[in-house]
N, C-alpha and C positions, 0 to 999 in steps of 0.2 A: 304620488306626484309624477307628472310627466317628465321623462328624461329629456335632456337637451338634445337638439338636433342641428345638423348642418343642412342648409337648403340652398339650392341654386336652381333657377329656372332654366330650362333647356328644351327647345322644340316643343313647347306647350305642355310639358310635364315637369315634375319635380323629382330630383334625386334626394332622398332623405336618409341620413345615417345616424344611428344613435351614438352619442358620445359616451354613454355609460359602458359601451363595449371597449375592449382593449385595442383591437385591431381595426382602425378606421380607414376607409377608402371611399373616394367619390369619383375621381376621374380615372378612366382606363386608357389603355393604348400607349403608343410611343410616338416619337417624332415622326410627322409625315409632312410632305410638301406637295404642292400642286404644280408649282412652276420650278424651273431650275433657278440657280442663284442669279442675282442681279449685280454682278461686280461693277463697281464704278458708280453706283447710285449714291447720291448725297445723303448721308445719315446725320441727323442732328446730333450735336454734342451735348453732354451733360453740363450743368452749370458748375461753376467753381465750387470746390468743397468748403470754401470759407463761409462760415455761418454768419448770416445777417443778425445783428444783435436785436433788431426789432421784429424778428420773424414771427413771434407768437403774440405780438401785441395787437389789440384792437385799434383799427385806424382812428386817427384823431377826429375824423369826421363822424365817427360812430356808425359807419355803414361800410359794407363790403361791396356795394354796388359797382364801384369802379373796377374792382378785381373781377367780379362776375362778368361785367361787360367785356372785359379783355379775354377772359378764359372761355366763356360759354360758347361762342361761335365755333370753337375748335372741337367741341364735343358733339358726336353724331349719334343717330339712332341706327341700329342694325337689325335687319330682318333676314332670317335664314330659313331655308326650306330643304328638307331631305326626304328621300323615299325610304319607307320602312316596310319590311315584310310583316304581314298580319297572319298569325297562325290560324289553323283551322278551328281551334278552340275559341279564339277571339271572334272569328267570323260567325260561329254557331255554337254557343256555349251549352245548348240544350238539344243535342242530336236525338235524344230519346223521344222528344216531343215533335221536333220539326224535321226529322230526317237527317241523313248524313251531311247534306249541304256540300259546298265546294270541297274538292279533294286536294287541290293545290294551294299553297300559300298565295295570298293576294298582296298587292302593294297599295299603300296609301301614303299621302303626303302629310308630313308633320312640319309645323311651323313654329319658330321660336323667335324671341326678340332679345336684344341686349343693347349695349352702348359701346362706343369706341371713341378714340382720341386721335385727331389729325396731328401728326408730328412733323410733316414736311409739306411745303407749299405745292409740291407736285403729286400729292395724293397718297402718301403712306399713312396707314392708320394702325394704331395699337388697340387690341381688344383681348378678350379671354379666349383660350382654346375651347372651353366648353360652350361658348356662344356660337361658334362656327363648326364644331366637330361634326364630321361626316356630312357636311352641307353640300347639296347639289347646286344651290343657287343662293347668292348673298347680295342683298341690296343695302345701300347706305343712303340715309336721308340726312341732308345737312340742315343746319338751323334756319337757312333761308328757303327751305322747302324744296330745294333741288334734290333729285334722286339719281343715283348712279348704280350701275352693276359693279360689283367688286370682285376682284380676283384674290384668292387666298395664296399669298406668297409662301407662307409656311406656318406651321402650328406645332407647339411644343407642349405636350401633356404634362411633362414633369414640372414645369413652372406655371402652367395654365396661361400661357401667353401665345397670341397669334398675331400675324402681321397681314393686313389687307392692302390692296392698291386699287385706287380709282383713277380713271383718266381725266384729270382736271389740272388746272394751274392757278397760281395766285390764291391758294386757299388759306383761310385763317389757321394759324398753328398755335399750339400751346407750348410754351417754352419748357424744356426739361429741367427740373430742379436737380437736387442732389440728395438722395434719401439718406446718405451717411450723416447728414447734418440734422436730420429729424430727431427731435427729442420729445419725451413724454411731457405733455402740457402744451405743445404747439397747437395753435388753432388751425383747423383744416376745413375745407369745403368739399363735399361730395357732389359731383355734377353728373347727371345721367338721365336716363329715360325710364323710370320705374313704372311697371304695370302698363307700359305703352301709352301713358296718358300725355306724354310730352315732356320736354326737358324741365327738370326741377333742380334746385340747389338746396342742400341741407348743410348745417354747420355743426361742428363738434370739436373735440380736442383729441390729440393722440394719447391713447391710454397705455400703450406698450409698443415696443419694437422687438424685432427678432422673435416673433411668436411662431410656434409650431404645434399643430394639433393632429397630424397624421392623416389628413383628409386625402393625401396623395400616396399613401403608404404602399399600395399594391404595385405602383410602377416606380417606386423609389423617387418620390417627388422631392423637389428642392424648395422647402418651405422656409420663408423668412419674412413673415407677414408684419405689416404695420397694423396695429389695432386702433380703432377709433369708435367713438360713440356718435359720429355723424351718421344720420339715418341712411342705411343702404337696404334697398328692397329689391325683390325680383325684377329684373330688367335693368337694374343699375350695373350689372356685371359688365366689365370692360370700360366703364366710365372713369372719370378722372377724380383723383384725390389731390386737391390743390392747396398749397400753403397760402399764407396771408400776402405773399408777394405775387400771387398769380402764377406760380410755377407748379407744374405737375410733379408730385413726389410719389405717387402710387397709382396702380390700376386696380380699381375696386373689383373684388373677386367673390367674397363669401360673407355669410352672416352666421352668427351663433344664436339659435333661437329655440324656444319651446313651442312656438305657434306656427313657425314658418315665415312670419313677418318680422320686421325690425324690432329688436328689443334692446338696442343700444350697444351691441357688440358686433362690429363689422371689421372686415379684414381686406387689406389691399397688398398687392405684390409691389415691393419697393421699385421705384423707377430705375434705379441702377441695375437691378437684376433684369428687369424688362428690357432695358436698353441693350444689355449684353446679349440677350437672346435675339433681339431685333437685328442687331448688327450681323449676327451669324446667319439668320434666316434670309436676310436681304443679300448678303455678299456670297454665301456658300450654298444657300438653299436647304441647309440643315444645321442643327446645333451639334457642335463638336465639344466634348468635355474631356477633361483630364481623368486619368484612371491609375490607381495605385495597385490594385489587385490584392486587397486585404479585406478580411471581415472585421468589423469594428463594433464595439459596444460602449455605452456610457460607463463612466466610472462612478460608483456609489462611494459615500464616505467609508463604509465598511470595507469595500474592495480596495480603496486607496490605502487604508491602514494595513490591510493584509499584504499589499505589494510594496509597502514602504514608500508610498508617495506622500508628499507634504499636504496635498489637498485632493479634491475630487475633480479637478480640471483636467481636460484632455479627453482622449478616446483610446481605449485599450484594444490591441490587436488580438482577435480571437482565432484567426487562421490566416495563412499566407498562401496565395495561389502559386503552386509550383511553376517555376519558369516565368512568373509575372514580374512586373517592374519592381515591386517591393521585395520579392524573393532575390532578384539580382542585386538589389541594393543592400541586402543583409538584414532585413526586418525579421523579427522573430515573434512567436506567440508570447503574450504577456507584456510586450512592449507598450508603454503608454506614450502616445504621440502628444507632445506638449506644444510644439511650435512648427509652423510650416512657413518657410521662406522668411523667418524672423518674426512672424505674426503669431501671437498666442492663440492656441486652440481652446475654446471654451468647453465644447462638448462634441458629440458625434455629429450633430446637425451642422455645427460650425465647420468641422473638418470636411464634411461632405461638400459644403458650399465652396470652401476655399479650393479644394482640389478640382471640383467640377469647373470652376471659373478660370483655371490655369490651363493654357493651351497644351495639348499633347506634344510630346517631344521636348518640352522645356525641362531643364535640369534645375532642381530645387534642393535646398538643404532642409532636412527635417530633424528636429530635436526630439529624441525619445528618452524616456526614463526606463532603464533596464536594471533590475536588481538594485534599485535605489540610487543608481548613478546615471547622470545625463550623458548620452552619446549622440553625436551628430552624424546622420547618414545622408548621403547624396543619392537622390533618385531621379531618373529620367522617366517622366510620366508617359504612360501609354494612352491610347484613345479608348474612351468608355465604349464598351461593346453595346451596340444597339439592340441586341436580342437577349440581354441579360442584365441583372442588377450589378451596380458597382460595389456594393457591400452587402454582407449578410448581417443584419442588425438585430438587436434585441434590447429591450429595456433592462437595465440592471435592477435587481431586486434583492430582498432579504427575507429570511424565514428560518425554518427548522426542517429537518429531514423526516420527522415523524409523519406517518400516514402515507408513505410512499412505498409502492411495491414495484420490484423490477424482476426481469427474467433474462435468460440467455438470449443472445441475438442469433436465432436459428436461421438457416437458409430460407425457410418459408417466410419468416418475419422480415428478413432482409429484402426479399423479393417484393413483399407487400408494401414496404416502406420505400422501395425503389432506391436502395442504398448500394453504392459501389462496393466492390470487393475490398477496397482499401479502408473501409470504415469498420472500426472495432469498438466494442463497448457492451453495455447492457441496456436493454430497452425498458422504459418506464411503462408499466401496465396499469397502474392505478395511483391516483393522487386524491387523498381524502378532501372532500369539499370543505372549504373554510380553513384548511390546515395552513400552517406557515409556508409549506412548500407550494401549495396552490396559489397563495398570495404572491409568492416569489416568481410565479410564472412557469413553474414546472408542469408539464402536461403529459398525459398518456400519449405514447408514440415518440416522445423525445428519447434520444439515445445519449446516454452519459458516456463520454469518451475518456474523460480524465477526472480524477478526484485529487485535489491538492497537488496539481501539476504532475500526477502520476498516471500514466496510461492505464486504461482498464480494458482488458480483453475478454474477461469472463466474470462469473459471479464470485469466484474466489478472489480475484483481484479487487473487485468492488468491496467485498466484506472486509478485506485486509486494510484497504485504504481508509475506509470509514472508521474502522476500529482504531487505527493508528492516530487518527485525528482527534480522538477522544471528545472532550467537550468544547474543543476549539471550533471556530467558524469554518464551514466547509466551502471551498471554492471548486465549482464544477464547470467543466467544459461540456456543453450540451449541443447536440446536433439535431435539427429538425428540418422540415422541408424548406424552410427559409435560409438554411445554412447553419453555421456554428455560432454559439453565443456563450457567454459566461453567466453563471448564476451563483451568487454567494448566499450561503445558508448559515444563519447564526442560531445558537441555542437560545 
């Protein structure tokens, strides 16, 4: 049976990633801007967070035509063009038969299409980062068939949001809703320009909120998708997900599919997150995010039991950056972060979003569970470094240590794994396929730094720690190229 895939249209080609793999990624790069900030620009406000009791109801008239007539004029079609280098192999794949051919890489134009949403009467447009990524030229076509050259004000790969600007006035706009009020079962409409055939509208319901599937994992994406069965197809990217009141609640972004076409599982970036990114791109020319300086992992039920936590909520600190904001605030390894500024932390994704959306320099109180007791720490957030990840994350998992081979961390291995002199431990050389340890995520090349909170410097330390644990579950601190993480191993 075919594996599930993510698919997005981009410059006339498709990026496809198998969901059966553990590490998923689709969008690359970091924040980039084409213009400087536009301080003083009027930015539309989000709707009141008060939920309309009739939000999910079918109109009494039995038709959504009035809603569509109000919303559709603000949804535009976007055409982008970029210059791509063509390798010598692409130019001449059979040099044996046709000679060596051109020796230098050639250039060719690639074109893509997508959708966008007008959010201000003076021409600001929300769309997806992947719709305009690396574009040399962007054109916007309105519903009244007018065409404009668009400037890319800024683009953020981590949320897949971009802001465009066209020189026009008195444009139709789509009122910004409030995605915090969206609930499973709400009726929504997806408006966009799929396949370049012209504007279309599809209807469905919200199937889930706060979805995360790791499609932005390589650049530490901030995923908080609204899931819907409203049909979203290639070309719909950047279009509007609208509620029954005609307010935009999301920017359509991706689909989950086996065939590459719509199969009833689509995803949209919540408008609250898109609005937060838009404000910063317009006012500052870039996205500024809060930064704690910790490595974090999800808490599994087994890990919660091991660390004396009442449940698996929160996010566990796997390492603390020396001299960073968390280090100065007194955070320690094995702390379980439970609340940030009084708001409960559900998991690692939730923590990452809360911290990222808090301005750098702001002082906040963080509740952590340490040795079974709650402690409140005050931290002044730093600014997320643009050239590195905010956290070193891993999925928590469970298993058994059988089938694992380790060896001393020699200077040669240390050099090959590009480890600093401050890293000690034993290196995993083999993990039996199908073993509990393999299912837990332990991989060759991982360095086991601690066993049951005890530092491991050599094979003797490792054997002693494992032996002392007996038949109890093992808690390992493991370092790989992505950073440090915890792995819990149960017999």
